[in-house]
C-alpha positions, -999 to +999 in steps of 0.1 A: -447-775+911-453-758+878-441-772+845-414-753+827-424-737+794-401-742+765-389-713+743-408-729+713-441-730+733-435-695+745-430-682+709-461-701+697-482-687+726-470-651+718-478-656+681-513-668+689-518-639+713-506-614+687-529-629+660-558-627+685-550-591+694-547-582+657-581-598+649-597-580+678-583-546+667-594-553+630-629-561+642-630-530+664-618-505+638-633-521+607-602-533+589-608-564+569-581-590+564-572-602+529-582-569+511-552-572+488-565-603+471-599-587+463-581-556+449-559-578+426-590-597+414-608-564+407-578-550+389-574-582+368-611-580+358-608-543+348-577-551+327-594-580+311-624-559+303-603-532+287-583-557+266-615-574+255-630-540+245-600-530+223-599-565+208-636-564+199-634-529+184-603-538+164-620-569+149-653-550+143-635-522+124-615-547+103-647-565+093-664-533+081-633-520+063-632-515+026-598-513+009-593-500-026-562-506-047-556-488-079-541-512-104-537-492-137-551-465-159-552-460-196-558-428-215-583-438-241-584-405-259-584-368-250-618-371-234-618-404-215-597-425-193-601-462-182-593-472-146-585-507-133-589-511-096-595-538-069-618-536-039-615-558-008-644-560+015-666-584+034-681-610+011-718-606+003-719-568+006-726-543-022-701-516-026-701-480-040-669-463-053-660-428-062-636-427-092-620-397-108-596-386-135-571-358-129-549-336-151-513-326-146-521-301-119-542-327-100-574-310-109-604-332-113-614-334-150-639-362-147-655-383-120-682-409-114-699-427-085-704-463-094-725-489-075-717-526-076-741-554-064-732-578-036-709-607-045-696-638-028-660-627-036-639-611-009-617-592-035-632-579-067-616-563-097-633-536-118-626-516-149-644-483-155-642-456-182-646-420-171-655-392-196-634-361-191-637-324-199-600-322-206-570-345-212-564-367-181-530-377-169-542-401-142-572-420-131-580-435-097-606-448-074-605-424-045-627-442-021-651-471-017-677-478+010-706-501+019-738-483+013 
């Protein structure tokens, strides 16, 4: 006499047979199981690399940045103006600044390129006098850079 098969055993047997058939078809046609996990890992690595690149370039640019703030200017006489400005840059670096005097029409009536030696200070303040060819109404440091 044969033993009766319970519905649970029958379902388990069918599940095992379906898994075996799926594995056989995957082997035959070259489909790999678990491909989604590998794709997610690769996607995560690409995203991490992109975020790392942008973080690195942002920090690198910030470290090389030179900021100049014009504080004040004083008209000394009809042929010179004094400019007060601050420069913020990486400590231990020399800096070169372009300073100019302008008239009422924003025409340049005097300018200089000034070089400053390296300093341990992160922010430095400078005062410079610019000779002019006409009366100046403003004076400013237009840009500074690390030579």
